[in-house]
Every structure is written in structure tokens, then in C-alpha cells.
C-alpha positions as a Markdown table, in Angstrom:
| # | Residue | x | y | z |
|---|---|---|---|---|
| 1 | Met | -57.2 | 93.0 | -12.5 |
| 2 | Glu | -60.8 | 94.0 | -13.1 |
| 3 | Glu | -60.2 | 93.7 | -16.9 |
| 4 | Met | -59.7 | 90.0 | -16.4 |
| 5 | Gly | -62.6 | 89.5 | -14.1 |
| 6 | Leu | -60.1 | 89.1 | -11.1 |
| 7 | Pro | -60.0 | 90.7 | -7.6 |
| 8 | Tyr | -57.2 | 92.4 | -5.9 |
| 9 | Val | -54.0 | 90.6 | -6.8 |
| 10 | Ala | -50.7 | 91.2 | -5.0 |
| 11 | Phe | -47.3 | 89.8 | -5.8 |
| 12 | Ala | -45.8 | 88.1 | -2.8 |
| 13 | Pro | -42.2 | 89.1 | -1.6 |
| 14 | Leu | -39.5 | 86.4 | -2.0 |
| 15 | Gln | -36.0 | 87.1 | -0.7 |
| 16 | Gly | -33.3 | 87.1 | -3.4 |
| 17 | Tyr | -36.0 | 87.1 | -6.2 |
| 18 | Thr | -38.4 | 89.9 | -6.1 |
| 19 | Asp | -36.1 | 92.8 | -5.6 |
| 20 | Cys | -36.6 | 96.3 | -7.0 |
| 21 | Ala | -35.3 | 95.4 | -10.3 |
| 22 | Tyr | -37.5 | 92.5 | -10.7 |
| 23 | Arg | -40.6 | 94.4 | -9.5 |
| 24 | Cys | -39.9 | 97.1 | -12.0 |
| 25 | Ala | -39.4 | 94.8 | -14.8 |
| 26 | His | -42.6 | 92.9 | -14.0 |
| 27 | His | -44.7 | 95.9 | -13.7 |
| 28 | Glu | -43.2 | 97.4 | -17.0 |
| 29 | Val | -43.5 | 94.2 | -19.1 |
| 30 | Ala | -46.3 | 92.1 | -17.7 |
| 31 | Gly | -48.4 | 94.0 | -15.1 |
| 32 | Gly | -51.7 | 92.8 | -13.9 |
| 33 | Val | -50.7 | 93.3 | -10.2 |
| 34 | Asp | -52.3 | 95.8 | -7.9 |
| 35 | Glu | -49.5 | 95.8 | -5.3 |
| 36 | Tyr | -45.8 | 94.5 | -5.1 |
| 37 | Tyr | -44.7 | 93.6 | -1.7 |
| 38 | Thr | -41.0 | 94.0 | -1.0 |
| 39 | Pro | -38.8 | 91.4 | 0.7 |
| 40 | Phe | -38.9 | 92.2 | 4.5 |
| 41 | Val | -36.8 | 95.1 | 5.8 |
| 42 | Arg | -35.1 | 94.1 | 9.1 |
| 43 | Leu | -32.5 | 95.1 | 11.6 |
| 44 | Glu | -29.0 | 93.6 | 11.5 |
| 45 | Gly | -26.5 | 94.4 | 14.3 |
| 46 | Gly | -28.9 | 96.8 | 15.7 |
| 47 | Glu | -29.3 | 98.9 | 12.5 |
| 48 | Val | -31.6 | 98.8 | 9.5 |
| 49 | Arg | -29.9 | 96.8 | 6.8 |
| 50 | Arg | -28.6 | 99.2 | 4.1 |
| 51 | Lys | -29.4 | 96.8 | 1.3 |
| 52 | Asp | -33.1 | 96.8 | 2.5 |
| 53 | Leu | -33.2 | 100.5 | 2.4 |
| 54 | Arg | -31.6 | 100.6 | -1.1 |
| 55 | Asp | -34.4 | 98.2 | -2.2 |
| 56 | Ile | -37.2 | 100.5 | -0.9 |
| 57 | Asp | -35.6 | 103.7 | -2.1 |
| 58 | Phe | -38.7 | 105.7 | -3.1 |
| 59 | Asp | -37.2 | 107.0 | -6.3 |
| 60 | Arg | -36.0 | 103.7 | -7.6 |
| 61 | Asn | -39.6 | 102.3 | -7.1 |
| 62 | Glu | -41.3 | 105.2 | -8.7 |
| 63 | Gly | -44.3 | 104.2 | -10.8 |
| 64 | Val | -44.6 | 100.9 | -9.3 |
| 65 | Pro | -47.4 | 100.2 | -6.7 |
| 66 | Thr | -45.1 | 99.0 | -3.9 |
| 67 | Val | -45.6 | 98.0 | -0.3 |
| 68 | Pro | -42.5 | 97.8 | 1.9 |
| 69 | Gln | -42.6 | 94.9 | 4.3 |
| 70 | Ile | -41.0 | 94.8 | 7.8 |
| 71 | Ile | -40.1 | 91.8 | 10.0 |
| 72 | Phe | -39.8 | 92.4 | 13.9 |
| 73 | Lys | -39.9 | 90.7 | 17.2 |
| 74 | Asp | -41.4 | 93.3 | 19.4 |
| 75 | Arg | -42.7 | 97.0 | 19.7 |
| 76 | Asp | -39.2 | 98.6 | 19.7 |
| 77 | Glu | -38.2 | 96.8 | 16.5 |
| 78 | Phe | -41.5 | 97.5 | 14.9 |
| 79 | Ala | -41.3 | 101.3 | 15.8 |
| 80 | Arg | -37.7 | 101.6 | 14.6 |
| 81 | Leu | -38.5 | 99.9 | 11.2 |
| 82 | Cys | -41.7 | 102.0 | 10.8 |
| 83 | Asp | -39.6 | 105.2 | 11.2 |
| 84 | Ala | -37.1 | 103.8 | 8.6 |
| 85 | Val | -40.0 | 103.1 | 6.1 |
| 86 | Ala | -41.5 | 106.6 | 6.7 |
| 87 | Thr | -38.2 | 108.4 | 6.4 |
| 88 | Ala | -37.6 | 106.7 | 3.0 |
| 89 | Gly | -41.0 | 108.3 | 1.9 |
| 90 | Trp | -43.6 | 105.5 | 2.4 |
| 91 | Arg | -46.9 | 105.9 | 4.3 |
| 92 | Arg | -47.9 | 102.1 | 3.6 |
| 93 | Val | -46.1 | 99.2 | 5.4 |
| 94 | Asp | -46.9 | 95.4 | 5.6 |
| 95 | Leu | -46.1 | 93.5 | 8.9 |
| 96 | Asn | -44.5 | 90.1 | 8.3 |
| 97 | Met | -46.0 | 87.6 | 10.8 |
| 98 | Gly | -45.6 | 84.7 | 8.6 |
| 99 | Cys | -42.0 | 84.1 | 7.8 |
| 100 | Pro | -41.3 | 80.4 | 8.6 |
| 101 | Phe | -37.5 | 80.3 | 8.4 |
| 102 | Pro | -36.0 | 78.9 | 11.6 |
| 103 | Met | -33.4 | 81.7 | 12.1 |
| 104 | Gln | -36.2 | 84.3 | 12.2 |
| 105 | Val | -38.7 | 82.2 | 14.1 |
| 106 | Lys | -36.2 | 81.4 | 16.8 |
| 107 | Ala | -35.7 | 85.1 | 17.3 |
| 108 | Gly | -39.5 | 85.7 | 17.8 |
| 109 | Arg | -40.0 | 87.1 | 14.3 |
| 110 | Gly | -42.3 | 86.1 | 11.5 |
| 111 | Ser | -44.5 | 83.2 | 12.5 |
| 112 | Gly | -42.7 | 82.8 | 15.7 |
| 113 | Leu | -44.5 | 86.0 | 16.8 |
| 114 | Leu | -47.9 | 84.5 | 16.4 |
| 115 | Ser | -48.1 | 82.8 | 19.8 |
| 116 | Gln | -46.9 | 86.0 | 21.6 |
| 117 | Val | -50.2 | 87.7 | 22.2 |
| 118 | Glu | -48.9 | 90.3 | 24.6 |
| 119 | Arg | -46.3 | 91.4 | 22.1 |
| 120 | Val | -48.7 | 91.7 | 19.3 |
| 121 | Glu | -51.0 | 93.7 | 21.6 |
| 122 | Ala | -48.1 | 96.2 | 22.3 |
| 123 | Ile | -47.4 | 96.4 | 18.5 |
| 124 | Ala | -51.1 | 97.0 | 17.9 |
| 125 | Glu | -50.9 | 99.9 | 20.5 |
| 126 | Glu | -47.9 | 101.4 | 18.6 |
| 127 | Met | -49.7 | 101.0 | 15.4 |
| 128 | Gly | -52.6 | 103.1 | 16.8 |
| 129 | Arg | -50.1 | 105.9 | 17.5 |
| 130 | Arg | -49.1 | 106.2 | 13.9 |
| 131 | Lys | -52.1 | 107.7 | 12.3 |
| 132 | Glu | -50.3 | 108.7 | 9.2 |
| 133 | Met | -49.4 | 105.2 | 8.2 |
| 134 | Ile | -51.5 | 102.6 | 6.4 |
| 135 | Phe | -50.8 | 99.0 | 7.7 |
| 136 | Ser | -51.6 | 95.4 | 6.5 |
| 137 | Val | -50.4 | 92.2 | 8.1 |
| 138 | Lys | -49.1 | 89.1 | 6.2 |
| 139 | Met | -49.3 | 85.9 | 8.5 |
| 140 | Arg | -49.8 | 82.2 | 8.9 |
| 141 | Leu | -52.3 | 80.0 | 10.7 |
| 142 | Gly | -49.8 | 79.8 | 13.4 |
| 143 | Gln | -46.3 | 78.5 | 14.2 |
| 144 | Glu | -47.0 | 75.2 | 15.9 |
| 145 | Asp | -50.9 | 74.9 | 15.4 |
| 146 | Ala | -53.8 | 76.5 | 13.4 |
| 147 | Gly | -55.4 | 77.8 | 16.6 |
| 148 | Glu | -52.8 | 80.4 | 17.1 |
| 149 | Cys | -54.5 | 82.8 | 14.4 |
| 150 | Leu | -57.8 | 82.4 | 16.1 |
| 151 | Arg | -56.3 | 83.3 | 19.6 |
| 152 | Leu | -55.0 | 86.5 | 18.0 |
| 153 | Leu | -58.2 | 87.4 | 16.3 |
| 154 | Ser | -59.4 | 90.0 | 19.0 |
| 155 | Val | -56.2 | 91.8 | 18.6 |
| 156 | Leu | -56.2 | 91.7 | 14.8 |
| 157 | Asn | -59.7 | 92.8 | 14.6 |
| 158 | Ala | -58.9 | 95.9 | 16.6 |
| 159 | Met | -56.1 | 96.8 | 14.5 |
| 160 | Pro | -56.1 | 99.7 | 11.9 |
| 161 | Leu | -55.6 | 97.4 | 8.9 |
| 162 | Glu | -56.0 | 97.6 | 5.2 |
| 163 | His | -56.3 | 93.9 | 5.2 |
| 164 | Val | -54.8 | 90.6 | 6.6 |
| 165 | Thr | -53.1 | 88.3 | 4.1 |
| 166 | Leu | -53.2 | 84.7 | 5.4 |
| 167 | His | -51.2 | 81.7 | 4.2 |
| 168 | Pro | -53.0 | 78.5 | 5.3 |
| 169 | Arg | -50.0 | 76.6 | 6.7 |
| 170 | Val | -48.2 | 76.8 | 10.0 |
| 171 | Gly | -44.7 | 77.8 | 10.3 |
| 172 | Arg | -43.3 | 74.6 | 11.2 |
| 173 | Gln | -44.6 | 73.2 | 7.7 |
| 174 | Gln | -42.6 | 75.9 | 5.9 |
| 175 | Tyr | -43.8 | 75.3 | 2.4 |
| 176 | Lys | -44.5 | 71.6 | 2.7 |
| 177 | Gly | -47.7 | 69.7 | 3.1 |
| 178 | Val | -51.1 | 70.6 | 2.1 |
| 179 | Pro | -52.7 | 74.0 | 2.9 |
| 180 | Asp | -55.3 | 73.7 | 5.6 |
| 181 | Arg | -58.1 | 75.4 | 3.8 |
| 182 | Glu | -60.7 | 74.5 | 6.5 |
| 183 | Ala | -58.8 | 76.4 | 9.1 |
| 184 | Phe | -58.4 | 79.3 | 6.7 |
| 185 | Gly | -62.3 | 79.4 | 6.2 |
| 186 | Ala | -62.8 | 79.4 | 9.9 |
| 187 | Phe | -60.5 | 82.5 | 10.1 |
| 188 | Val | -62.3 | 84.2 | 7.3 |
| 189 | Glu | -65.6 | 83.7 | 9.0 |
| 190 | Ala | -64.4 | 85.1 | 12.3 |
| 191 | Cys | -62.1 | 88.0 | 11.1 |
| 192 | Thr | -63.8 | 91.4 | 10.6 |
| 193 | Gln | -60.8 | 92.7 | 8.6 |
| 194 | Gln | -60.6 | 92.3 | 4.9 |
| 195 | Val | -58.7 | 88.9 | 4.1 |
| 196 | Val | -56.3 | 88.1 | 1.2 |
| 197 | Tyr | -55.6 | 84.4 | 0.3 |
| 198 | Asn | -52.0 | 83.4 | -0.1 |
| 199 | Gly | -50.5 | 80.0 | -1.0 |
| 200 | Asp | -50.1 | 77.5 | -3.8 |
| 201 | Leu | -51.8 | 79.6 | -6.6 |
| 202 | Leu | -50.3 | 78.7 | -9.8 |
| 203 | Ser | -52.9 | 79.7 | -12.4 |
| 204 | Leu | -55.9 | 81.9 | -13.1 |
| 205 | Asp | -58.0 | 78.9 | -12.5 |
| 206 | Asp | -56.5 | 78.6 | -8.9 |
| 207 | Ile | -57.3 | 82.2 | -8.2 |
| 208 | Arg | -60.7 | 82.0 | -9.5 |
| 209 | Ala | -61.4 | 78.7 | -7.5 |
| 210 | Val | -60.3 | 80.4 | -4.2 |
| 211 | Met | -62.7 | 83.4 | -4.9 |
| 212 | Gln | -65.5 | 81.2 | -5.7 |
| 213 | Arg | -65.1 | 79.3 | -2.5 |
| 214 | Trp | -64.7 | 82.4 | -0.4 |
| 215 | Pro | -66.4 | 85.2 | -2.3 |
| 216 | Lys | -66.1 | 87.8 | 0.4 |
| 217 | Leu | -62.2 | 87.8 | 0.2 |
| 218 | Lys | -60.7 | 91.1 | -0.9 |
| 219 | Gly | -58.4 | 89.1 | -3.3 |
| 220 | Val | -55.3 | 87.0 | -3.4 |
| 221 | Met | -51.5 | 87.2 | -3.1 |
| 222 | Val | -49.4 | 85.2 | -5.5 |
| 223 | Gly | -45.7 | 84.5 | -5.1 |
| 224 | Arg | -44.1 | 81.3 | -6.9 |
| 225 | Gly | -46.8 | 81.0 | -9.3 |
| 226 | Leu | -46.0 | 84.4 | -10.7 |
| 227 | Leu | -42.2 | 83.8 | -10.7 |
| 228 | Ala | -42.8 | 80.6 | -12.6 |
| 229 | Arg | -45.3 | 82.2 | -15.0 |
| 230 | Pro | -44.7 | 86.0 | -14.8 |
| 231 | Trp | -47.1 | 86.5 | -17.9 |
| 232 | Val | -50.1 | 84.8 | -16.4 |
| 233 | Leu | -52.0 | 88.0 | -15.5 |
| 234 | Ser | -50.8 | 90.0 | -18.7 |
| 235 | Gly | -52.6 | 88.4 | -21.4 |
| 236 | Arg | -49.3 | 88.5 | -23.4 |
| 237 | Glu | -47.3 | 86.0 | -25.2 |
| 238 | Pro | -45.1 | 84.0 | -22.6 |
| 239 | Leu | -41.8 | 84.1 | -24.5 |
| 240 | Ala | -42.2 | 87.9 | -25.1 |
| 241 | Val | -42.8 | 88.6 | -21.4 |
| 242 | Val | -39.8 | 86.5 | -20.4 |
| 243 | Arg | -37.5 | 88.0 | -22.9 |
| 244 | Glu | -38.4 | 91.6 | -22.1 |
| 245 | Met | -38.0 | 91.1 | -18.4 |
| 246 | His | -34.7 | 89.3 | -18.8 |
| 247 | Ala | -33.4 | 92.2 | -20.9 |
| 248 | Arg | -34.3 | 94.7 | -18.1 |
| 249 | Ile | -32.9 | 92.5 | -15.3 |
| 250 | Tyr | -29.8 | 91.8 | -17.3 |
| 251 | Ala | -29.1 | 95.5 | -18.0 |
| 252 | His | -29.6 | 96.2 | -14.2 |
| 253 | Ala | -27.3 | 93.4 | -13.1 |
| 254 | Val | -24.3 | 94.4 | -15.2 |
| 255 | Ser | -24.6 | 98.1 | -14.4 |
| 256 | Ala | -25.3 | 97.7 | -10.7 |
| 257 | Leu | -23.2 | 94.7 | -9.6 |
| 258 | Gln | -19.6 | 93.9 | -9.9 |
| 259 | Gly | -17.9 | 90.8 | -11.2 |
| 260 | Asp | -19.3 | 87.8 | -13.0 |
| 261 | Ser | -20.0 | 86.0 | -9.6 |
| 262 | Gln | -22.3 | 88.7 | -8.4 |
| 263 | Ile | -24.0 | 89.3 | -11.7 |
| 264 | Leu | -24.6 | 85.7 | -12.4 |
| 265 | Ala | -26.0 | 85.0 | -9.0 |
| 266 | Arg | -28.8 | 87.6 | -9.8 |
| 267 | Leu | -29.3 | 86.3 | -13.2 |
| 268 | His | -29.4 | 82.6 | -12.3 |
| 269 | Ala | -32.1 | 83.6 | -9.6 |
| 270 | Phe | -34.3 | 85.0 | -12.4 |
| 271 | Trp | -34.2 | 81.7 | -14.3 |
| 272 | Glu | -34.5 | 79.4 | -11.2 |
| 273 | Tyr | -38.2 | 79.3 | -11.6 |
| 274 | Gln | -38.3 | 79.6 | -15.6 |
| 275 | Thr | -38.5 | 75.8 | -16.4 |
| 276 | Val | -41.8 | 75.9 | -18.1 |
| 277 | Leu | -40.5 | 77.5 | -21.5 |
| 278 | Met | -37.3 | 75.3 | -22.0 |
| 279 | Asp | -36.1 | 71.9 | -21.9 |
| 280 | Lys | -33.7 | 70.4 | -19.2 |
| 281 | Lys | -30.6 | 70.8 | -21.3 |
| 282 | Gln | -31.2 | 74.4 | -21.9 |
| 283 | Tyr | -32.0 | 75.1 | -18.3 |
| 284 | Lys | -28.8 | 73.3 | -17.1 |
| 285 | Ala | -26.7 | 75.2 | -19.6 |
| 286 | Ile | -27.9 | 78.6 | -18.2 |
| 287 | Met | -27.7 | 77.6 | -14.5 |
| 288 | Lys | -24.2 | 76.0 | -14.9 |
| 289 | Ser | -22.7 | 78.9 | -16.6 |
| 290 | Gly | -19.8 | 80.0 | -14.5 |
| 291 | Asn | -18.9 | 83.3 | -16.4 |
| 292 | Leu | -20.7 | 85.9 | -18.4 |
| 293 | Ser | -19.4 | 84.6 | -21.8 |
| 294 | Asn | -20.9 | 81.3 | -21.2 |
| 295 | Tyr | -24.1 | 82.6 | -19.8 |
| 296 | Arg | -24.6 | 84.8 | -22.9 |
| 297 | Ala | -23.9 | 81.7 | -25.1 |
| 298 | Ala | -26.5 | 79.7 | -23.2 |
| 299 | Ile | -29.1 | 82.5 | -23.5 |
| 300 | Ala | -28.3 | 83.0 | -27.2 |
| 301 | Ala | -28.9 | 79.1 | -27.6 |
| 302 | Leu | -32.4 | 79.6 | -26.6 |
| 303 | Gly | -33.2 | 81.3 | -29.8 |
| 304 | Trp | -35.9 | 83.4 | -28.3 |
| 305 | Cys | -34.3 | 85.4 | -25.7 |
């Protein structure tokens, strides 16, 4: 993003939204992103989920600067997932130590791992064995309190990392409440790794304000802000970006999915954040469409898509 005077910018992963089709569409139509992080790859029933492997298929992501992300509870899960990512053709992987969803936290994954110093130490040791891989970590301040990230610093600082992405909330907050930027600042000062800021960035002004406050940051990671305004880093006209992205995602959905229900679930996810460019009546007509015929009529009624 140097052409816009911006630092490193990553697109955060969101389950159900930023799949391969979306990442490809955004990269081709809007761009402005240095790296796209995939929704986390995980084990289910003792095996790597097939849908996750399809999403990180190397050929399907060709030409898009993609970073597969994994979520795990211990060294064994970490190693198995790293093997799966490497087998798929990747040498870059991001470690999810920030997911706040209760099901993952209770299993000791995501932000539930942040208080488990010994487990993280074992994972760091396993990372050191994998010289061929490039790692980064995405995490929160902690699960219960902001001091957890500081108690992990000696381990994090010794890891072979590209950077650490930090969201300045604790896991129990999920996405509620105000980000604790004072705690974020304390982490930045004590961390010897490059740090990326993530959380509540909705505009270019937000990004620039963060970089002005912490000028030594590597950059930022943006999620919901880009989902709501996918054009914001492109310099292109908003309607054109949404129209062209929708055309690509629609074509993928009708060719890859079966039945109106599956197709509409994917298309509705695209529009869920797109409330800026339409009124409530138009949005409701799209989201309430129960079959593809009604959906196409709702889209046509926009007059610009």
C-alpha cells in the first residue's frame, strides 16, 4: 500500500465470509492488500477438515498473496496442521491464538491458549524444528486479562516470527467493549518482534491514526472494515467495486454449490456487511430472498449491480 502512503495491510480472516472466492474477487477487483489470511484450518474428528483444505488449495489461490491460518490446542495439533499446510504447497502459516469463540476457547484453542505458557513453549520448540516454514502469530491481549500477553512475551520474543498481530481486547470480550490501546502500547514497547495492529479499523483515517500513534508498527490488519467497504484501499468508485466483486462471487456460487439454499447462504454472506450503499428496503429484499429468482430480482432492483 505504499502508493497510498500506507504501511503493510493485511485482510483479516472471518469464517463464512473471506473464503477463497471472496479473497480472489477482492484481490482482482479492489486490491490494496499485502496479504490475505484464510479462515483457520482445524482438526475435526481427528482429521483436517476437507473444506479447509479446499479453501487453501494452492492452485485455487494462485496469484493471491495468501497466508493459511491454523488453530490448535497443543504441539501435536500444531504439528499435524503444519504438515497439512506444507503438503498443500505452502511455506507460510499464521498461528491463531486469538479466536474468542467459546467452543474453541473451552478446548484450549485460540485465546484459550494464551494462559497456557508451557503449551506455547512446546509449540515454539516445534516451530524451531521447521526451518522451511515462515510463521506469524495472531493473538489477543489474553483470554481473561490483558496481562496474559505480557506473561507470554519471553516465549513470543524467542519465536522465529515474521510478526505478531495483536487485537487489543481479551477473549471474554469477544468483539464487545472498547479496545484497550494502553495495554496494546505496553505490549508494543516490550515486544522485540514486528507488531501489526488489528481491531476496529473502519477507514483510512483509522489506519493512519494507529500508525501515527505507534509509528514503529509493521502495519495493520483489517477485517470488518474491509468487508463493509471493500473499495476503501483501492481508490476505485465504490459501486463499481461491489458490482464486480458480486459478479465473481455469484458466478462461483452457482457453479460450485448445489441448490438455492447453499447458493443463497453464500450470497447473503457477501451482502451482510454491504449496508452502506443501499437503503433498508433494498437490503431487506436481498437478505429475505428465499430462492434465486427472488434474489436476482432484488439485485436487479438496485439498478447498479
